[in-house]
C-alpha positions in Angstrom: 159.5 202.1 73.8 157.4 199.5 75.6 159.1 197.5 78.4 159.7 193.8 77.9 157.7 191.4 80.1 160.8 190.4 82.2 161.6 194.1 82.8 158.1 194.8 83.9 158.0 191.9 86.3 161.4 193.0 87.7 159.9 196.4 88.5 156.8 194.9 90.1 159.0 192.6 92.2 161.0 195.5 93.7 160.1 198.6 95.7 161.2 202.1 94.8 164.5 201.6 96.7 165.5 198.5 94.8 164.6 196.1 97.6 163.2 192.8 96.5 159.6 191.9 97.4 160.4 188.2 96.9 163.1 186.0 98.3 165.8 185.2 95.8 164.7 181.8 94.5 161.1 182.8 94.0 162.2 185.9 92.2 164.6 183.9 90.0 161.8 181.5 89.0 159.5 184.4 88.2 162.0 186.1 86.0 162.8 182.8 84.3 159.1 182.3 83.5 158.9 185.9 82.3 161.8 185.3 79.9 160.3 182.1 78.5 156.9 183.9 78.2 158.7 186.6 76.2 159.8 184.0 73.7 156.2 182.6 73.6 154.7 186.1 73.0 157.3 186.6 70.2 156.2 183.3 68.5 159.5 181.6 69.1 158.4 178.9 71.6 155.3 177.2 73.0 154.6 174.9 75.9 153.0 171.5 75.4 153.0 168.2 77.2 155.1 169.6 80.0 157.9 170.6 77.6 159.2 173.7 75.9 158.9 173.4 72.1 160.7 175.7 69.7 158.5 177.0 66.9 160.7 179.5 65.2 164.5 179.5 65.2 164.8 183.0 63.8 167.0 185.0 66.3 165.0 187.6 68.3 166.3 191.2 68.3 166.8 191.2 72.1 170.2 189.6 73.0 169.0 187.9 76.1 166.0 186.3 74.3 168.5 185.3 71.6 170.8 183.7 74.2 168.0 181.7 75.8 166.5 180.6 72.5 169.9 179.4 71.4 170.1 177.1 74.4 166.6 175.8 73.8 167.5 175.0 70.2 170.8 173.3 71.2 169.2 171.1 73.9 165.7 170.2 72.9 163.4 167.8 74.8 163.8 169.1 78.4 160.7 169.7 80.5 159.4 173.2 81.4 160.6 172.7 85.0 164.1 171.9 83.9 164.3 175.1 81.8 162.7 177.2 84.6 165.4 176.0 87.0 168.2 176.5 84.4 167.1 180.1 83.4 166.3 181.0 87.0 169.9 180.4 88.0 171.1 183.6 86.2 167.9 185.4 85.4 168.2 188.1 88.0 171.6 189.3 86.9 170.8 188.9 83.2 167.5 190.9 83.4 169.1 193.5 85.6 172.0 194.0 83.2 169.6 194.2 80.3 167.7 196.9 82.1 170.9 198.7 83.0 172.0 198.8 79.4 168.6 200.1 78.4 168.9 202.9 80.9 166.1 201.6 83.2 168.3 200.7 86.2 171.3 202.2 88.0 173.6 199.7 89.9 174.7 200.8 93.3 177.1 199.1 95.8 175.7 198.8 99.3 177.0 197.3 102.5 180.4 197.1 104.2 183.5 196.8 102.1 183.9 193.1 102.7 180.2 192.3 102.3 179.2 194.6 99.5 176.4 193.7 97.1 174.8 195.4 94.1 171.4 196.9 94.3 169.7 198.0 91.2 167.8 201.3 91.6 165.2 202.5 89.1 166.6 205.3 86.9 163.1 206.8 86.8 160.6 206.2 89.6 157.6 206.8 87.3 158.8 204.3 84.8 159.4 201.7 87.5 156.0 202.2 89.2 154.0 202.1 86.0 153.7 198.3 85.4 152.5 197.6 88.9 150.2 200.6 89.1 148.7 199.8 85.7 148.1 196.2 86.6 146.8 197.0 90.1 144.4 199.6 88.9 143.2 197.4 86.1 142.4 194.6 88.5 140.8 196.9 91.1 138.5 198.4 88.5 137.8 195.3 86.6 139.2 196.7 83.3 139.9 194.4 80.3 143.6 193.5 80.1 145.7 192.9 77.1 147.6 189.7 76.5 150.9 190.9 78.0 149.1 192.2 81.1 147.3 188.9 81.5 150.7 187.1 81.5 152.1 189.7 83.9 149.1 189.0 86.2 149.9 185.3 86.1 153.5 185.9 87.0 152.4 188.0 89.9 149.8 185.5 91.1 152.1 182.4 90.9 155.0 184.0 92.6 152.7 185.2 95.4 153.2 188.9 94.7 149.5 189.4 94.6 149.3 190.3 98.3 151.6 193.2 97.7 150.1 194.3 94.4 146.5 194.2 95.7 147.2 195.5 99.3 144.0 197.1 100.5 142.0 196.1 97.4 138.4 194.8 97.7 138.0 191.1 97.5 136.5 191.1 94.0 139.9 192.4 92.7 141.5 189.1 93.8 138.7 187.2 92.2 139.2 189.1 89.0 142.9 188.4 89.1 142.2 184.7 89.2 139.7 185.0 86.4 142.2 186.9 84.2 144.9 184.3 84.7 142.5 181.5 84.0 141.8 183.0 80.6 145.4 183.1 79.3 146.3 180.8 76.4 146.6 177.1 77.3 150.4 177.0 76.6 150.9 179.8 79.0 148.8 178.1 81.6 151.1 175.1 81.3 154.1 177.4 82.1 152.2 178.9 85.0 151.5 175.5 86.5 155.2 174.6 86.6 156.1 178.1 87.9 153.6 177.7 90.8 155.0 174.3 91.7 158.6 175.6 91.6 157.8 178.6 93.7 155.8 176.5 96.1 158.7 174.2 96.6 161.0 177.1 97.0 158.7 178.6 99.7 158.8 175.4 101.7 162.6 175.2 101.4 162.9 178.9 102.4 160.8 178.4 105.6 162.6 175.2 106.8 
């Protein structure tokens, strides 16, 4: 069964040991954008004039998508940035739990007893490595990318994961990444613009 976009981005944003490649707020925004993009790819929402617009109220099969769509229906009219911030607040835990229930991740408690935290390890290393390897090789060899991979590429670029994904790649691979992202549908480009702004602000806050 193909992975959902948010699940693929989660794998790309972590190493084989479950360690995050992004700081928490940037990862949250990336996952939030991935979840909103899932709804767009499923035909449930679009992005126009800086806002999220519901196109189809039919409940998606995925419970997490259903939950987010229900909130979008209940509170229409908010800007994309507002929804990114709202979804980002719980996106990490929600996506991780979705993947755990799907058998993709295994939660593990690490740290001292009074400072324990949960790390989610991939249940299968090959499954976890595939989204990043597929996208990286596609970009390095200039291969045509499907719609979902173009969106995944945009999430990688606008959360600044491209340096990790294309480590050691020739310069034309980075140019192709930008070209691929520039060719996504206009509604998704609107989502990416707000994602880039949110991550940029988060980076500044993280450094100060």
